[in-house]
Each structure stands twice: as C-alpha cells, then as structure tokens.
C-alpha positions in Angstrom: 70.8 -15.0 8.3 70.5 -12.7 11.4 71.7 -8.9 9.5 73.6 -8.0 12.4 75.9 -11.2 12.1 76.3 -9.9 8.9 76.8 -6.1 9.6 79.5 -7.7 12.5 81.8 -9.0 8.9 82.0 -5.8 7.6 84.7 -3.2 8.3 86.2 -0.4 7.2 89.2 0.1 5.5 90.7 3.0 3.5 86.9 5.0 3.7 85.1 1.9 2.1 82.9 -0.3 3.4 84.8 -3.7 3.2 84.1 -7.6 3.8 86.9 -10.8 4.2 87.0 -13.5 1.8 87.4 -15.3 4.8 84.0 -13.8 6.6 82.4 -14.1 3.1 83.7 -17.7 2.1 82.2 -18.8 5.6 78.5 -16.9 5.1 78.9 -18.4 1.6 79.8 -22.0 3.8 82.3 -22.5 1.0 86.3 -22.5 1.5 88.0 -19.5 1.6 90.6 -21.1 -1.0 87.5 -22.2 -3.0 86.3 -18.1 -2.9 89.2 -16.8 -4.2 90.1 -19.3 -7.4 86.4 -18.5 -7.9 87.7 -15.0 -8.0 91.1 -15.7 -9.6 89.1 -17.4 -12.3 86.8 -13.9 -12.9 89.7 -11.4 -12.6 88.2 -9.0 -14.8 85.1 -8.7 -12.7 87.1 -7.3 -9.8 89.1 -4.1 -10.5 90.2 -2.9 -7.3 87.2 -0.5 -7.0 85.2 -3.8 -6.3 88.3 -5.6 -4.3 91.5 -5.3 -3.1 94.2 -6.9 -0.6 94.7 -5.7 2.5 98.0 -4.1 3.0 100.2 -6.3 6.0 99.6 -3.1 8.3 96.4 -2.8 7.7 95.4 -6.4 7.9 97.9 -6.7 11.6 95.4 -3.7 12.7 92.6 -5.8 12.0 94.3 -9.2 13.5 94.5 -7.3 16.3 91.1 -5.4 16.5 89.2 -8.8 15.5 89.3 -11.6 17.3 87.8 -13.8 14.0 90.8 -12.3 12.4 93.2 -14.1 15.6 91.4 -17.5 13.7 93.4 -16.8 10.5 96.8 -18.6 11.5 96.8 -21.1 9.1 96.9 -18.1 6.5 99.9 -18.0 4.0 101.6 -14.9 6.1 102.5 -14.1 2.6 99.5 -13.5 1.6 96.4 -10.7 3.6 93.5 -11.4 2.9 91.2 -9.9 -0.1 89.1 -7.4 0.9 85.4 -7.0 -1.1 83.2 -3.9 -1.7 80.1 -3.6 -1.5 80.4 -3.5 -5.6 82.3 -6.7 -4.9 80.0 -8.3 -3.1 77.7 -8.5 -4.9 79.6 -9.2 -8.4 80.6 -12.2 -6.6 77.1 -13.5 -7.2 78.3 -13.8 -10.5 80.9 -15.6 -9.5 79.2 -18.3 -7.0 76.3 -19.8 -8.4 75.5 -22.2 -6.5 71.1 -21.5 -4.6 72.9 -20.7 -1.0 75.1 -17.9 -2.4 72.3 -16.3 -4.3 70.5 -16.0 -0.6 73.2 -15.0 1.1 74.0 -12.4 -1.1 70.7 -10.9 -0.9 71.1 -10.8 2.5 75.2 -9.4 2.5 73.8 -6.8 0.5 70.9 -5.6 2.6 73.3 -5.3 5.5 74.9 -2.7 4.1 71.6 -1.1 2.7 71.0 -1.2 6.0 74.6 0.5 7.8 74.2 3.2 4.4 70.8 4.0 6.1 71.9 3.8 10.0 74.8 6.1 8.8 72.2 9.1 7.0 70.3 8.6 9.5 72.5 9.3 12.7 74.2 12.1 10.3 70.5 13.5 9.5 70.3 13.5 13.7 73.9 14.5 14.3 72.8 18.0 12.3 70.2 18.4 14.4 71.6 18.1 17.5 74.4 20.6 16.6 71.4 23.1 14.9 69.8 23.1 18.0 72.7 23.2 20.4 73.8 26.9 18.2 70.5 28.4 19.1 70.0 27.5 22.7 73.4 28.4 23.2 72.8 31.9 21.7 69.7 31.7 23.5 71.0 30.5 26.5 74.6 33.4 26.2 71.6 36.8 25.9 70.6 34.9 29.1 74.2 34.5 30.8 75.4 37.8 29.3 72.1 40.1 30.8 73.0 38.1 34.3 76.6 38.9 34.6 75.9 42.3 33.7 73.5 42.9 36.4 75.9 40.9 38.8 78.9 43.1 37.6 76.9 46.3 38.2 75.5 45.0 41.6 79.0 44.3 42.7 80.7 48.1 41.2 77.5 49.7 43.4 78.8 47.9 46.4 82.3 48.5 45.5 81.3 52.4 45.5 78.8 52.9 48.8 82.4 51.2 50.2 85.2 53.2 49.3 86.5 55.6 51.1 85.7 59.0 50.6 88.5 61.7 49.8 88.2 65.6 49.9 86.7 68.1 52.2 85.2 66.8 54.6 82.8 68.8 56.8 81.9 68.4 60.6 78.2 67.7 59.3 79.3 64.8 57.8 
C-alpha cells in the first residue's frame, strides 16, 4: 500500500490527525460495520483520546470536502462516523488480528509518522525563512533609509537653490 494513498485518508479535526472508520475499513478490507462491531466489543481500549464520533457539523463539512465521504449515503443518517486518532489506529491492531490488519496497521502508523516528520520539517523551514527575512529586511531597511536620506538631501538643496531670494538686493547681483 502506498503511503500517499494512506496519507490522503488522514484528516485534521479538532486539531488532531484522524482517520475515519469507513476509510480504515476499506484499508483493512472489511466492512465498516465489522470494524465498528470489533471496536464496540473492545470499547474499553478506545478512550476519547483514541476514538470519538464526529459531530454532525464536522461530518457535514467533511462530506462537502471529501469525495469518498459523499459515497457514504448508505450510512445511517443518525450516526456520524468514528474518528480514530493515531493511538486509536494503533489500538485497532489488538482488535483486528488478521495478517492483513497487522500489515495495514504498520503502514498506517508509518503514514502518521511521515506526516509528523513533514510537519516538523515544514516548521523548521518556515522558521528559517522568517529568520532570513527579518535579517535581510533589517539590512535592506538601513540601505533604504540611506537612499531616502540622500534623495531628501538632494531635494532640499534643489529647493533651496530654486527659491526666490528675499531681502536687500544690490544692483550688482
């Protein structure tokens, strides 16, 4: 399974990376109903920090954003999907024990790790760019101030020379 396919099924809700029950069921090649039954039989293994139900508003928003979510029309309208955090996905390995489930679990955990590394690298790159920007902006600010000073000085000298002289004038001038 390609990491990019798995990564495309990882969403951010409530500031947490999650995977939805129907996406996990597809990856594990089981029905969503079977996955959810296995979870319900072992519900003590899934505290809220591992798994939670999406709120209706969150689900509606996701359905409008995700093509595969719109395919969930058969789903009971009164029930929103379960969202599994990284820890919840890891816990699924102890609930779904098939060889396929174990291999898929490893791939999914690797996808979560890959996303974390990307986020860390992105933050590091972003911080470095901000540092360079502030450093060079300060240097260029000094240059701009010097140029503006010289331009203002030239403008003032020109204005001084062009202004009409007042006061006593002799015939010599």
